[in-house]
N, C-alpha and C positions, 0 to 999 in steps of 0.2 A: 300612806297619804303622799309621802314624797315621790314615790314610783308613779301614783296616779298623776301627780302635777307633772311629771316629766313625759308621762305619756301624752297628756293633753297637750303639752307645749310642742311635742313633735307632730302630732296631728295637725296643730294650726300651721306649723311651718310647712308641711306637705301641702295642705289646700292652699296657702297664698303662692307658693311657689308654682304649682299646678295652673292655678287660675292667670297669673300674671304672664306665663310664657305661652299658653296655648289658647286662650279664650274659650275653654271648655269647662263643663261642670268639674268641681273638684272632687275628688274621690279617695275615699280612706282605704288603705291597701291591707293593713293586717293590724293587729293589737300587740305590737312590740314596741318597747321604749328604744331610744336612740343607742342606749348601751348594749341591747340584744341583737343589733343588725349584724354582728357576726354570724349568726346562725341563719340569717334570711337569705333565701334563695330569690333570685330575679329570673324569671322566666320572659323573655323578650320574643315576641311573636308579630313579625312585619306583616302587613295586610294591605291589599288592594282589590277592592270589589269581591270581598270574601263574607258577605253578610251572612250566608246561610252557614258558613263554617265556624264563624266567631263563636256563638253559644256553644257549639259541639266541642270544640276545641279547648276552651276555658273550663267547661265542665270536667273533661277528661284530665287535664293537668291537675285542677283543684282536688280531684278524686283521689288521683295517685299520690300526690304529695300530702294530702291529709291523711290518708292511711299509712303513709310511710312516715309521718309526724314530723314532716320538713315545714318550718315556717316559710311562707312564701308569698310573692305578689307576682301578678301577670300582668305584662306591661304590653298593650296592643299598639303598634305604632302604624298609623295608617296614612297612606298617601292621598288623602282627600278623596275618598271613594264617593262619597254621596250617595251611597246605596243602601242606608239603614245600619251601617255598621255602628254608628255611634248610639243609635237608639237601642241596638241589640245589647251593646255594653251597659248602658243606662238599666236595662231590664235585670241585667246580671247583678249589677251593683244593688239593686233593691232586693235582690233574692239573698245578699250577703257574701257574694263572691268576691274575693280580694282582687279585683281587676279593674284596670283604667285604660283609657285610650289616649294617645297623643295624635293629634291630626297635624299632619305635615301640608304646608302650602308650597307651591311652586313645583320644581322639577321633581319628578318622581324617580326614586332609585332605592331598591330594596337594600343595598349595603348601606347608604346613608341613613335609612329608617333604622336599622339596627343599631348603628353608632349612636343615633340620638336616644333610643331606648337604653343602651348600656350607660350612656352619660346621666341619665335620669334615674337609674336604677339604685335602690338604697341596700341591695343584698351584697353580701361579700363573695357570693358565687353566682355568676351569670350564666344563663342558659339561653339559647337560641333555637329557635324550631319553627317550620313553615306552619302556616295557618289551613292548609288544605288537607289536614289529617293523614299525610302521607307519612309522617314520623311518628312511630309509637310513644305515646306519652309514659307508658310504664317503664321506659328505659331511663327516664330522667333520674330517678334515685340512684342509679348506678353510674350515671354521669357525675353526679354530684358527689357521690361517695369517692370517686377517683380523684376528684379535684381537692376535696376536704381532708383526704387522706394523704396528700402530696405523692400519689401515685403516678400523676403526670401533670404536666402544664397546661395540656390541652387535651381533652378527652372528645372523641367524635362518635357519633351514632353512625357506624359503617355498613355501607351496602355490598362491601367487596373482600370482607375478611371471612375466614372459616366460621361457618354457622349463620351467616347472613343469606339473605334472599331478597328477590325483587318480585312483585306481583306479575303473573303471566300477562302477555298482550302488549309489551314494549314493541314498537316497530323496529325495524333494522335501523333507519335513521336515527332514532332516539338511542339505540345502543351505540351505533357509529358515533355519534356526537359525545356521547359519555366518554367513551375510549379516547378520542383525540383531545377532549378537555383535560383528562387525566394524565394524557402524554405531555401536554403543554406544561403541566404542574410538576413534572418531575425534578426540574433544576431547583426547586425550592423545598421540596419535602419528600421523604421517602414513605409518607403514609399511604395507604391503599385507596383512602377515599378523602384527600384533602379538599374536594369540592363540596363535601357535604354541607347541607345548611342547618345540621343538627348537632350541635356542639356545647361544651361548656368550658369555662376557665375562671380564674379568680379575677375580681374586680380589680384588684391590686395589679395584677398581670395587664389588663386592658389599660388601666392608668399610665402605666410605665411604658407603653408601646411608643415607638417613633410615630412621626407625623402620618396619620392615616389618610390617604386619598383614593379609595376604592372606587370603582365605577362598574355599575351591574350588579350581578346578583351573587358574586362568589366572595362574601366577606370573610368567611373562614378562612380561606387561603390567605387573604390580607393580613389576618390577625396572626396567623402561624408565622408568616415572615416578619411584619413589623413588630411582634412581641417576642420574638426570639424564642418561639416556643421549640424546644428540641426533643422533649420527653413527651411523645404523644402516644396515648393509648385509644386504641380502637374497639368499641363494643358492637358486636353483630346486631343487626335490627332486620326487621321485615318491613321491607319500603312498599307501601301500598300506592295505588293510584288514587287519586282525588275523586271524591264522591259528587261534590257539589262546584259549580263555577267552571271556569276554564283556565288553562294553563298561561302563564304570562311570558313563557320562554319563546320569543321571536327572533326573527334573524337580526333585528336591531340590538337585542340583547346579547346574541353570539358575537357581534361585531364589537360591543362593549367589553365582552371577556377578552378579545384579541388586545384591546387597547389596555384594560388592566393587566394582563400579562407583560406588556411592554413596560407599564410603569413599574412593575415588580422586578423585572430584568434591571432597568436602570437604577433601582433602588439598591438591590443585593450585589450587582456585578459593575456598578458605576461607568467609567470610561471604557471598560472592556465590552460592556454590552452595546456602548455607543459605537465601538469601533466595528463590534459584529454587524449592527444595523447599517452603518456606513458601508460595508463591503456588500451587503444585501442590496441596498440600492445601487452600488456600483454595478452589480451583476444584471440587474433590471435595465440599467442605463446602456449595458453592452447590447442587451435585446434590441431597445429601442434605436440605438446606433444602426446597427446592422439591418433592422426592418426598414428604417428609413432610408439607408443608403440603398437598398435594393428597390424601392419605389421610386426614387428619384433619378437613379441611373437608366430607369427605362425610356426616359424621355428628355434627358439632359446629359450635357459632358460629364464624365465621370469626377473630373476634378472640383467642379461645381457641387456636384451630388454629395461628395465625400465632405466638403466643407459645410453644407447645410445640415447633413446628418450630424456631424460632430456638434455643432451648435444646438441642434434639438435634443441630443443626449446629454450635453452639458446643462441644458435649461431644465431637463427632466430631473437629473441628479439634483441639481440646486433645489427645486421645489419639492422633491421628495424628502431631502434631508431637512429642509426648513420645515416642513409639516410633521415629520416623524422622527429624525433621529435628533434634531436639535429642536424639537417643537416649542421649547421655552423661548426661542428668538422669533417666532414666525409673526409677531406683531411689530417688528421693527422695519426700518425703511426697507423696501423691497431692493430698489436699485443700487443702493450702496451695498447690500449684502451680496447681490449679484456680481456686481464688479470685484468685490473681495473674494469671491467663490472662483471667478474666472481666473484671477490673479492666483491663487492656491493651485488650482488645476494646472496651470502653465508651469508654476514652480515644481509641482509633483511630476509633471511630465519631463522637465529637465533632469531632475534626480533620477527619474527612472532610466532615461537615456544614458546619463553619465555611469550610473552604477554597472549597467548591463554591459557598455563598451569598455569600462575600466578593467571589469573582471575578465572580459573575452580578450582582450589585448595584452593582459600583464600576468595571467595566469594559465599555466599549461591546461589544468584540468577543465577549466573553464572555456577554453580556446577549442576545447573539443566538445564542449555541452553547450552549444550556444543558446538551446531552448531554455536550459536551466539557468544560464546566465540572463537571459530575458525575463523568466519568472522571477528570479531574485531582484531584478530591477523593477518589475512590476510591484513587489512587495514592499520595498523601500519607498518607491513612489507613493504608493498607497498609504502606507504609515505616516510618511512626511505630510501627504495631502491632509489626512486625518487631523493631525497635530495642529496644523495651521487653521483648519476649519473649526476645530474644538477651541483653540485657545485666542483666535483672532476675530474670523468671521463671526461664529457664533457664541463668542465669550460670554459667559453668565455674568450679569450685573449683580454687584454686591446688594 
């Protein structure tokens, strides 16, 4: 009688929370009391315009986990598709499937959808997979076992380890895109497929993560980095093409991935990452400088052309650093920041000149290696310039 009472209390809590948060029909997910949630596995599936795939993926997940005797709930997080997905889930609920759907309003973002699903999950183990049937549901028990047996902090359904395969028909562009994405992720993980959207981890690991601020669709990489997952196990899968619906991988999503990589660099490497970005901006500024100079010198005196080119390049560097290297400061007063940036560049130039001249005139080695002395001056000037910008012009507010 006491167990039945606890069960009813838990169901009532779940119904109330879901109704208040999402304005959607409340859904019963399984028949476990709160004390049994240590065995529960929560499978989170982000969706957008996947109405045809929703019943198929839910049935596959439920069949595999039921046969493996794994208590589970299936959480579909939809970015307001308005394509009949909600109605499909309601039909599944009527058929007894332990599934419910959260409908997100506002901006559409796969990673944020997964995070919302993980936050709402009741299980001790979290699984994420795509809704398009590209990830094989029959691998879920192995992923879950790796996590429950403490064989790994993070288990990945991998496309690139021995024994894995990808359905034939991928275009050259898709293969190239995948290789470039993997290469950009190398500074963060030595996993073969850290970009996979099919993975599992403990709810406790997720809750102990650093601040999550992903953008785009590579939530797995975000969690590997922010949750500090070092012990990663990859399980080979057969990655198949979607049967229904269309791919959501657009050029805009690829740009978001670049933005995501920058955020991870900033998080993991701090000021070293910002210095690297500062140098890249400086290199692009040199291109802008020389290009402008060559354009203006064709129809005006070179003295004036040089001044204009320097001003254009300096403005370019300022704006690029403001938007990318120190993006947290881009909403502050533009003119005040620009003045500070110009002052820093001027001081950096003086440091550059002073170091190169001092080395050239006071040391025999450097007097014979004037180019190296100039390079040393450039390096010192750049470091000095960066530090002034980082801690004065673009100083973070407390």
